[in-house]
C-alpha positions in Angstrom: 155.3 29.7 45.3 159.1 30.2 44.9 161.3 32.3 47.2 162.2 34.6 44.5 158.6 35.3 43.7 157.9 36.2 47.3 160.8 38.5 47.5 159.7 40.4 44.4 156.2 40.9 45.9 157.7 42.1 49.2 159.8 44.6 47.4 156.9 46.0 45.3 154.7 46.4 48.5 157.4 48.3 50.3 157.9 50.7 47.4 154.2 51.4 47.2 154.0 52.1 50.9 157.0 54.4 50.7 155.5 56.4 47.8 152.1 56.8 49.6 153.7 57.9 52.9 156.1 60.5 51.3 153.6 63.5 51.1 152.6 62.9 54.7 156.2 62.9 55.8 156.9 66.1 53.9 153.8 67.8 55.4 154.9 66.7 58.8 158.2 68.4 58.3 156.6 71.9 57.6 156.8 74.7 60.3 154.2 77.3 61.1 154.5 81.1 61.6 151.8 82.8 63.7 151.8 86.6 63.2 149.7 88.8 65.6 149.4 92.6 65.9 151.1 94.3 68.8 149.6 97.7 68.0 146.7 99.0 65.9 148.8 100.0 62.9 150.0 96.4 62.6 146.4 95.1 62.4 145.7 94.4 58.7 149.2 95.2 57.6 150.6 93.4 54.5 152.9 90.3 55.1 155.7 89.1 52.9 157.8 86.0 53.4 161.0 85.8 51.5 159.7 88.6 49.2 156.4 86.8 48.4 153.0 88.1 49.4 151.6 86.1 52.3 148.4 87.9 53.3 147.7 90.3 56.2 148.1 90.4 59.9 146.9 88.3 61.8 148.1 85.3 59.8 149.1 81.7 60.3 151.6 80.6 57.6 153.1 77.2 56.7 156.8 77.4 55.7 159.6 75.0 55.0 162.1 74.4 57.7 165.1 76.7 57.6 165.8 80.5 57.6 163.2 83.0 56.3 162.8 86.7 56.1 159.4 88.0 57.4 158.4 91.5 56.5 155.3 93.4 57.6 154.5 96.9 56.1 152.0 99.7 56.0 152.2 103.1 54.3 153.6 105.7 56.7 155.2 103.2 59.0 158.7 101.6 59.2 158.6 98.1 57.7 158.9 95.3 60.3 161.8 93.0 59.2 162.8 89.8 61.1 164.9 86.7 60.1 163.6 83.5 61.6 165.0 79.9 61.8 162.4 77.2 62.1 162.7 73.5 62.6 160.4 70.8 61.2 157.0 70.9 63.0 157.9 74.0 64.9 155.2 76.7 65.6 156.8 80.2 66.0 154.8 83.2 67.4 155.7 86.6 66.0 154.2 89.8 67.6 154.4 92.6 65.1 154.9 96.2 66.2 154.8 98.9 63.5 156.4 102.3 64.3 155.6 105.6 62.6 158.2 106.7 60.1 158.4 110.0 61.9 159.3 108.2 65.1 156.4 109.8 66.9 155.5 107.1 69.6 154.4 107.4 73.1 153.2 105.2 76.0 150.5 105.0 78.6 150.4 103.8 82.2 147.0 102.2 83.3 146.5 101.7 87.0 143.5 101.8 89.4 141.7 100.3 92.3 141.5 96.8 90.7 144.5 94.7 89.9 144.6 92.0 87.3 141.9 93.7 85.1 142.2 93.3 81.4 143.5 96.4 79.6 142.4 96.9 76.0 143.8 99.7 73.8 141.8 100.3 70.6 140.0 97.0 71.3 143.3 95.0 71.4 144.3 93.4 74.8 147.6 94.8 76.0 148.0 93.2 79.4 146.5 93.5 82.9 146.5 96.3 85.5 148.8 97.8 86.4 150.1 98.0 82.8 152.5 100.1 80.8 151.7 100.0 77.1 154.6 101.1 74.9 154.9 101.9 71.2 151.6 103.7 70.7 151.3 106.1 67.8 150.8 109.8 68.5 147.1 110.7 68.6 143.8 109.6 70.2 143.4 106.0 71.6 140.4 104.3 73.3 141.2 102.6 76.6 138.9 100.0 78.2 139.5 98.2 81.5 137.5 95.0 82.2 137.5 93.3 85.6 137.8 89.6 85.6 135.4 89.3 88.5 131.7 90.0 87.8 129.7 92.8 89.3 132.0 95.6 88.2 131.2 97.9 85.3 133.9 98.3 82.6 135.9 101.5 82.7 136.3 103.4 79.3 138.0 106.6 78.4 139.9 108.3 75.6 143.5 109.5 75.9 145.7 111.6 73.8 149.2 110.1 73.3 152.1 112.5 72.7 155.5 111.8 71.2 158.1 110.5 73.7 155.7 111.0 76.6 153.9 108.7 79.0 150.3 109.4 79.7 148.8 108.1 83.0 145.3 106.7 83.1 143.9 106.2 86.6 140.6 104.4 86.9 138.0 103.5 89.5 135.7 100.6 88.8 132.2 100.8 90.2 129.6 98.1 90.8 127.5 97.4 87.7 124.0 98.9 87.8 121.3 96.3 87.4 118.9 97.6 84.7 115.6 96.5 83.3 114.0 96.5 79.9 110.9 97.9 78.4 108.7 96.8 75.5 106.6 99.6 73.9 103.8 99.2 71.3 100.8 101.0 70.0 97.5 100.1 68.5 98.5 101.9 65.3 101.2 100.1 63.3 102.6 103.3 61.7 102.9 105.1 65.0 106.2 106.8 65.9 107.3 105.8 69.4 109.3 107.8 71.9 111.0 107.1 75.3 111.6 110.1 77.4 111.5 112.2 74.3 114.0 110.1 72.3 112.7 108.4 69.2 112.5 104.6 69.2 111.2 104.1 65.7 108.0 102.7 64.2 106.1 99.7 65.4 106.7 97.6 68.5 110.1 98.2 70.2 112.0 96.5 73.0 114.6 98.7 74.8 117.3 97.1 76.9 119.4 98.6 79.7 116.7 100.9 80.9 117.5 102.6 84.2 115.1 101.7 87.0 112.5 104.3 87.7 109.6 106.1 86.0 109.8 106.8 82.3 107.5 108.6 79.8 106.5 106.8 76.6 104.7 108.5 73.7 103.2 107.5 70.3 102.4 109.9 67.4 100.7 109.2 64.0 99.0 111.3 61.4 95.3 111.4 61.9 95.5 110.3 65.6 95.8 112.1 68.9 99.2 111.7 70.6 99.1 109.0 73.3 101.3 109.4 76.4 101.8 107.2 79.5 104.2 107.0 82.5 105.6 103.5 83.1 107.8 102.2 85.9 110.8 100.0 85.1 112.2 97.7 87.9 115.8 96.4 88.0 116.2 93.0 86.4 112.7 92.9 85.1 110.9 93.7 81.8 108.0 96.2 81.7 105.5 96.4 78.8 103.1 99.0 77.7 100.6 99.4 74.8 99.6 102.9 73.9 96.0 103.3 72.7 95.7 106.1 70.1 92.3 107.8 69.3 91.6 109.1 65.8 91.0 112.8 65.4 88.2 114.3 63.3 89.4 114.8 59.7 88.6 118.5 59.2 90.1 119.9 56.0 92.2 123.1 56.2 91.7 126.5 54.5 94.0 128.7 52.4 93.6 132.5 52.4 95.6 134.6 50.0 95.5 138.4 50.2 97.5 141.0 48.3 98.2 144.7 48.3 97.1 144.9 44.6 94.6 143.0 42.6 97.1 140.4 41.4 96.4 137.0 39.9 96.7 134.1 42.4 98.2 130.7 41.6 98.1 127.8 44.0 100.3 124.9 42.9 100.4 126.6 39.4 96.6 126.5 39.2 94.9 129.9 38.5 92.3 130.9 41.1 91.7 134.5 39.9 92.5 137.8 41.4 93.2 138.3 45.1 91.8 138.0 47.6 91.2 134.2 47.3 89.8 131.8 49.9 90.1 128.0 49.3 88.2 125.8 51.6 88.6 122.0 51.9 92.3 122.0 51.4 93.9 118.6 52.4 96.9 118.6 54.7 100.2 119.3 52.9 102.4 122.0 51.4 101.1 124.4 48.7 103.1 126.8 46.5 101.6 130.3 46.4 102.3 132.7 43.5 100.8 136.1 42.9 101.5 138.2 39.8 100.4 141.7 38.7 101.4 143.8 35.7 104.1 146.2 36.5 105.0 144.5 39.8 107.6 142.0 40.9 106.3 138.4 41.3 105.5 137.2 44.8 106.2 133.6 45.9 105.6 131.8 49.2 104.8 128.4 50.6 101.6 127.5 52.6 101.6 124.6 55.1 98.1 123.3 55.6 97.1 121.3 58.7 93.9 119.6 59.6 91.3 122.1 60.8 93.6 125.1 60.4 93.7 128.2 58.2 96.9 129.1 56.4 96.9 132.9 55.5 99.4 134.4 53.0 99.6 138.2 52.6 101.4 139.1 49.3 103.2 142.4 49.1 103.9 143.1 45.4 106.5 145.8 44.8 106.0 148.0 41.8 108.8 147.7 39.2 110.7 151.0 38.8 111.6 152.5 35.4 114.1 155.4 34.8 112.3 158.5 33.4 114.4 161.2 31.8 112.7 164.5 30.9 114.3 167.3 28.8 113.0 170.6 27.5 114.0 173.3 25.0 113.4 175.8 27.8 116.0 176.7 30.4 114.6 177.0 33.9 111.6 174.6 33.3 110.2 172.5 36.2 108.7 169.0 36.2 105.6 167.7 37.8 104.6 164.0 37.7 101.1 163.0 38.8 100.6 166.6 40.1 103.6 166.3 42.4 106.7 168.6 42.0 109.8 166.6 41.1 112.5 169.1 40.3 114.1 171.2 37.6 114.6 170.0 34.1 116.7 168.2 32.8 115.4 165.5 35.2 116.2 161.8 35.9 114.3 159.7 38.4 112.7 156.3 39.0 109.0 155.8 38.8 106.7 152.7 39.0 105.5 151.0 35.9 102.2 152.2 34.7 100.4 155.4 33.5 101.7 158.8 34.7 100.9 162.4 34.0 103.9 164.5 33.1 103.6 168.2 33.3 106.4 170.8 32.4 106.1 174.4 33.5 108.2 177.5 32.9 107.7 181.1 33.5 106.3 183.0 30.4 105.7 179.7 28.6 102.6 177.6 28.0 102.5 174.6 30.3 102.7 171.3 28.4 101.1 168.1 29.7 101.6 164.5 28.5 100.0 161.3 29.5 102.7 158.5 29.4 102.8 154.8 30.2 106.0 153.4 31.7 106.8 149.8 30.7 109.3 147.5 32.3 112.6 146.8 30.6 114.3 150.1 30.0 114.4 153.9 30.5 111.9 156.3 29.0 113.0 159.6 27.5 110.5 162.5 27.2 111.3 165.7 25.4 108.9 168.6 26.0 109.0 171.8 23.9 107.5 174.8 25.6 106.1 177.7 23.5 106.9 181.2 24.7 104.0 183.4 25.7 104.9 186.8 24.2 108.4 187.9 23.2 111.4 186.5 25.1 113.4 188.8 27.2 117.1 189.2 26.4 118.0 187.1 29.4 115.7 184.3 28.3 117.1 184.3 24.8 120.6 184.2 26.2 119.7 181.2 28.5 118.0 179.4 25.6 121.1 179.9 23.5 123.3 178.7 26.3 121.2 175.5 26.7 121.5 174.9 23.0 125.2 175.3 23.1 125.5 172.9 26.1 123.7 170.2 24.1 125.8 170.9 21.1 129.0 170.7 23.1 128.0 167.3 24.4 127.6 165.9 20.9 129.9 162.9 20.0 129.8 161.4 16.6 131.6 158.1 17.4 130.6 157.5 21.0 127.9 155.3 22.4 125.6 158.3 22.6 122.7 159.7 20.6 122.8 163.0 18.9 120.8 165.7 20.8 117.4 166.6 19.4 117.6 169.1 16.5 121.4 168.8 16.2 123.7 167.3 13.5 127.3 167.0 12.6 129.7 167.0 9.7 133.1 165.3 9.9 136.2 165.3 7.7 139.0 162.7 8.3 142.1 161.3 6.8 144.0 158.1 7.5 144.7 154.6 6.3 143.6 152.7 4.3 141.0 155.3 3.3 142.9 158.5 2.6 139.8 160.7 2.8 136.4 160.3 4.4 133.4 162.7 4.9 130.7 161.8 7.4 127.5 163.4 8.4 124.7 162.4 10.8 122.0 163.4 13.2 119.0 162.2 15.3 116.0 160.7 13.5 114.3 159.3 16.7 114.8 159.5 20.4 116.3 156.0 20.2 118.0 156.2 16.8 120.7 158.1 14.9 121.3 158.0 11.2 124.6 158.7 9.5 126.2 158.6 6.0 129.8 158.3 5.0 131.7 158.8 1.7 135.4 157.6 1.7 138.0 156.8 -0.9 141.6 155.7 -1.5 141.4 156.3 -5.3 141.4 152.6 -6.2 138.1 152.3 -4.3 135.3 154.7 -3.3 132.7 153.5 -0.8 129.4 155.0 0.5 127.9 153.8 3.8 124.8 154.2 5.9 124.9 153.9 9.7 122.2 153.2 12.2 123.1 153.7 15.9 121.2 153.3 19.2 122.6 153.8 22.7 121.8 153.8 26.4 123.5 155.8 29.1 123.0 154.3 32.5 125.6 156.5 34.2 126.9 160.0 33.6 130.3 158.6 32.9 129.4 155.4 31.0 127.3 154.5 28.0 126.8 151.5 25.8 125.5 151.3 22.3 125.2 149.3 19.0 125.6 150.3 15.4 124.7 148.7 12.1 126.7 149.7 9.0 125.6 148.9 5.4 127.4 150.1 2.3 129.2 149.4 -0.9 131.9 150.7 -3.2 133.1 150.9 -6.7 136.3 151.5 -8.6 137.9 151.3 -12.1 138.2 148.0 -14.0 141.3 146.0 -13.2 143.3 143.6 -15.3 144.5 140.2 -14.1 146.1 137.1 -15.6 143.9 134.0 -16.0 146.7 131.6 -16.6 148.4 133.0 -19.6 145.4 135.0 -20.7 145.0 138.6 -19.7 141.5 139.5 -18.5 139.7 142.5 -17.0 137.2 142.6 -14.1 135.2 145.4 -12.5 136.0 146.6 -9.0 133.1 146.8 -6.4 132.4 145.9 -2.8 129.5 145.3 -0.4 129.7 145.7 3.4 127.5 144.7 6.3 128.8 145.3 9.9 127.5 145.0 13.4 129.3 147.0 16.1 129.2 147.1 19.9 130.3 150.4 21.6 131.3 151.2 25.2 132.1 154.8 26.0 133.7 156.4 29.0 132.9 160.1 29.4 135.6 162.3 30.9 133.3 165.1 32.2 132.5 167.4 29.2 136.1 167.5 27.9 136.5 164.1 26.1 135.1 160.6 25.4 137.0 157.3 24.9 135.1 154.6 23.1 136.0 150.9 22.7 134.7 149.3 19.5 134.2 145.6 18.6 132.8 144.8 15.2 131.9 141.8 13.1 132.4 142.8 9.4 131.2 140.9 6.3 132.5 141.8 2.9 131.9 140.7 -0.7 134.6 142.0 -3.1 135.1 141.8 -6.8 138.6 142.6 -7.6 141.1 141.2 -10.2 139.2 137.8 -10.3 136.4 136.2 -12.2 134.3 135.7 -9.1 133.5 137.6 -5.9 135.5 137.0 -2.7 133.7 137.0 0.6 135.3 137.6 4.0 134.0 137.7 7.6 136.4 139.6 10.0 136.5 140.5 13.7 137.6 144.0 14.3 138.5 145.7 17.6 139.7 149.2 18.3 139.0 152.5 20.0 138.1 156.1 19.3 139.1 159.2 21.3 137.1 162.4 20.9 138.3 165.7 22.4 136.1 168.7 22.7 137.8 171.8 21.2 134.8 174.1 21.5 131.1 174.2 21.5 131.2 173.5 17.7 134.4 171.5 17.1 135.7 168.1 18.2 139.0 166.4 17.4 138.8 162.7 16.6 141.5 159.9 16.5 140.6 156.3 15.6 142.7 153.1 15.5 141.4 149.6 14.8 142.8 146.2 13.8 141.5 143.0 12.3 142.1 140.1 14.8 140.4 137.3 12.9 139.2 136.6 9.4 140.4 136.5 5.8 142.4 139.2 4.1 140.9 141.5 1.5 143.1 141.7 -1.7 141.3 144.9 -2.6 143.1 146.6 0.3 146.5 146.2 -1.4 148.4 148.6 -3.7 146.4 151.5 -2.1 148.3 154.2 -3.9 148.8 152.3 -7.1 152.5 152.6 -6.6 153.3 149.1 -5.3 154.3 150.5 -1.9 152.1 148.0 0.0 151.4 144.6 -1.6 149.3 143.0 1.1 146.4 143.6 3.5 148.0 145.0 6.7 144.8 144.6 8.7 145.2 148.0 10.4 143.1 151.1 10.1 143.7 154.6 11.5 142.1 158.0 11.2 142.3 161.5 12.5 139.8 164.2 11.8 137.6 167.1 12.9 133.9 167.2 13.7 131.7 170.3 13.2 128.6 170.3 15.4 125.6 172.5 14.8 122.0 173.0 15.7 118.9 172.8 13.5 115.9 175.0 13.6 112.7 173.6 15.1 109.4 173.6 13.2 108.0 175.8 15.9 110.6 178.4 15.2 109.9 178.3 11.5 
């Protein structure tokens, strides 16, 4: 082998060894940064080295030799910033302390009867006693002192750290108490175990750190008698006890349901007939009891049945109350209900649902008696007409006429009220868009009024029927509903179909639902709010009909001028829906060429009484 060949091999071998050893050399040149938390806020805080994320405290980081910026941050605290210079292979310890952004920090002094004991603040070791712990955030901290020598119990407490203040913790360490342990079991696997009244759980349990002395252990289980024993625990030793439980006789329970009325009894929604009900052989558990009776509020309760015991439920069903209103054609009449005097008529009062005997008496009149049945859901109105026995005295005639006038004075044609019995009204009004309207109406049933209207603005004349019902829960407030059905007609109208002149009839159809709320200002006036849903079908200057549904709101004020006359003012507007071309060119003068969606009226109402059949 030549010298040149040997030199070449030596050179290749040296290059290979250099390449293989390069990574190890580079790795040996790296430095380490060890970051630890100096206070609780620093624990788990985010770490950045030279602006790059590097984990969380505590952390051990490998960095290249040289100068680096270490940053540790947490929301609400001032970021920890420190420049470090590390050399190859160096390990640098950094203790991180995060301070509150508000600068609210305090300190504590821990001292006591034992020196050199470990001091832990919030589970982090902060030195040995006596110790001053700085840089603690304001608030509550847990302090624990542990002696390095055995035989002393640790000292623990909680302190409140205040801003810019030092809190002193003085401790006294006591010899550790030597405790024992106790194993408790029962012959029933599902038994619930107790030690001195505190629950241990189910099944066999071992309890450590039990104070020496006597203790009471218990076991409970469904279907077994409670087992109880006293056991002595000695220091440094383990005691064991097995509780023997005896089964109890499985005697079913009984459910008894009584009620103040003969109501239907349901147990867990199963019908068991009218009360009283006795159910024997009921298994332990919870049962839902329900008792119902017509005309009474429903009764509900829960019955807890235990072995060998009787669960008794007494149901008190309260009768539902219904408002009864009684009126009469005779002034000075008196009301008796179920042979009990109730007061003068007119009368309003609450009575239980069910049958009742209503009797109306008045001097010099034949007593009238009615058998009525009150049903849940609404008031009941009863009108009783008494027949005079013999001729009426002038005073009685005057009183009867006065009562008639009082009813007549209370009549309102637009309010959420019903027309008094044997009364009617006629009304004349003018306004926009209908220039003239005549209305009439009266009572056809104790719950229903019927009215008719005729109105016109020359281009169109409409006729309408109205059906109204109402309820007056308070003297000053009433509510009602009204249905309006009608239609109209007018002269034929010409229109252009492209370039071809054509002619179409003029007619309309109306259906409306209205809600009414009235406020009564004594006997002088009534103000009524109206909301209506109107549907129209019009034929006007077009080959086909045009439909429209419109929402209308407004109000009516009625002022009593006398016993026979009212003044009325009405204003309404359309707040939603299509326009009606038929409500344009109202005066055939081109003054208004679009539907303005507003309606107004003023008028006078004449109120009068009607003769009764008895008078005829």
